[in-house]
Each structure stands twice: as C-alpha cells, then as structure tokens.
N, C-alpha and C positions, 0 to 999 in steps of 0.2 A: 572622384566623381566625373559623370559623363559631361562632356560639353563644356563650353568654355563662356564668359562673359564678356561680351565685346567691349562695352563700355558701362562706367558706373556713374550715374548722376551725382554732381557734385552735393557733398553735403550728406549722402546717404550712407550709413554704415551697414555692412552685411555681415550678418553672423553664420558662418559655414558650418558650425558645429552643431546647429540645431539639429540635424539628424540626416543621415546619408541620403542624397538625392535632392536635398531641398537646400534654400537659402531664406533666411528671415532678414528682411528688410526692417531695420530700427530707426527711430526718430532721435533726435538730439538728447533727449531725456532718457534714452534707451526703451522707449515702449515700442511694442511690435506693431508695424505700420501694414505690413504685406508678407505674404509668403510665396515662394516661387519653387514650382517642382520642376526640375530637370530630368526628362525621360532619356533613354538610351539613344534616342535620335537626336538628342539636343533641342527638343521643343521645350518651351518655357509654359508652364500653366501657373498662372498668378491667383492669389486668393487673397481680397482684401479683408483686412480685420476692421470690422464696423464697430462704432462705439454704442451707436444705439439705434433701434428702428422707431421711427416716430411717424404717426399717423396725423396728417392735418386736413380741417376742411374749413379754414380762413386763414386769410393773410398771416404771414409771421415773419420773425426774424431768424435765420439760421444762426446757432450759435452752441457753444458747449464743447462736446467732446472732439477729440482729434479727428475723428471720421464718424460722421452721422449719415443716416439715410431715412430720407423723408418720403412717405408714402402719401400723394396727395390727392384728395376728393375735390372735385371740381363741380359737384352737383348745384351747389348755391352760386356759382358765378366764376369769373376768373380769380384764380389765387395768385397772391404775389408772395414769393419768398426773397426776403432783402438779405444779401452776405454782408458778413462783417468786413471791417477795412481789410484788405489783403496784406496792407504793410505791416499790421499788426498781428497776421496769422500765417506767416510763411509755412508752407508744407501741409496747412489742413486741408482736409477733403471734404466735400460734401456731395450726396448723391439724392436726387430726386427722381420720383416716378409718378405720373399720372395714372391713377388707379382706377377711378370712377368719375362719371358725369361728362358733359358735352363741352365743357369748356378748356381753357387753357390754363397751363401753369406759367406765370410769368417769373423769371429769376432776375433780380435786380441787383446789380453792383453797387457797392457803397460810392455814394458822392458821383464824381467824376471817373471812378475806376471801371474798369473794361474787363469785359468776359470775352474773349478771342476778337478784340478788337470793336466790340460794340458794349453799350451799357446795359443791355439786358438779353436775354436768352429765352426763347420761347418754346415750351414743350407742347405740340399741337397733337400729336398722335395719342390716342388712348393706348396705355401701357408703354408710352414713350419713356425712356430714362437718359437722364445726362449726368455724368459725374465732372465736378470742377475740383481743381486744386489751386491754392494760392501759391505765386512764386515769389511773394514777398512785395511785389509792384502791381500785379495785375492777377484775375482769374483766368486760369487755363483750362480749356475743355479737355478731359483726359480720356473721356469713353462717351460715347452715346449711341443709342440704338433705339 
C-alpha cells in the first residue's frame, strides 16, 4: 500500500484488508467509523460514516447513533443543541450545520463539561459546520468550516 501511517490514535483499530489503497477505522464494537483513502502521493482523504442525517427546527438533545449529522433551520430563532455527557459517550461524533435562517446554532455541552475549553460553541455563519467528538472527558472540535 502506498504511504505510511505516522501515528494511530489510541483505541482505534484499523482494518487494512478492506481494499487496496484504503484503511477502515473501526470502533470498539467493530462498527465502521471512517474510511481513509491513501493516494500514490501519500495524501489521505477521509470519509466519515454518518449514522443519520436529521433536520431540526427547534432546540434538541443530540443523542442516538455513533455518528449523526444535524441540519439546523434557525428561522424561528436561536436553536440549542445539547450534547450528551462526554464521559458516557467516548468516541461519539456529532456534526451540526446551520442551513436556513438568520439566527445562530448554539451547541451546549452537558452540565459543566467543555467543548474545546468552553461550555458552548456557536455557529454564526449560514452554512457553517462543526464536528465534535467525545474524548471521554470533554468534547473536542475535530473540524469546522
């Protein structure tokens, strides 16, 4: 296989038998979490497996599948998405996108937990996206645009 993997995140299992030129990241239960394509130049293209695509237009609790993506309509006002406890959900990923409306999406950590050092994260831009992942103690922002 072209390229090498410099580091592997603790607790992540890779299945290199998936197919030539790709690596599958599997959760502790064996479920597919993400796939990575290795090109001839060693560039990695990641494809995240999404459990559900959900549309929301009112405040809600993020819960359920290992990886969910929420499309949020803020026409009616600021929408709050409350994350579950990070300690009870290590490795869980959630994505949020502000799709419609002139108001913000407020992502609220559980209790006193943090999202990259703060209790909340706000999506202010229309079509703004953020992905968070629980590290078992707090929520890390793993991608935003």
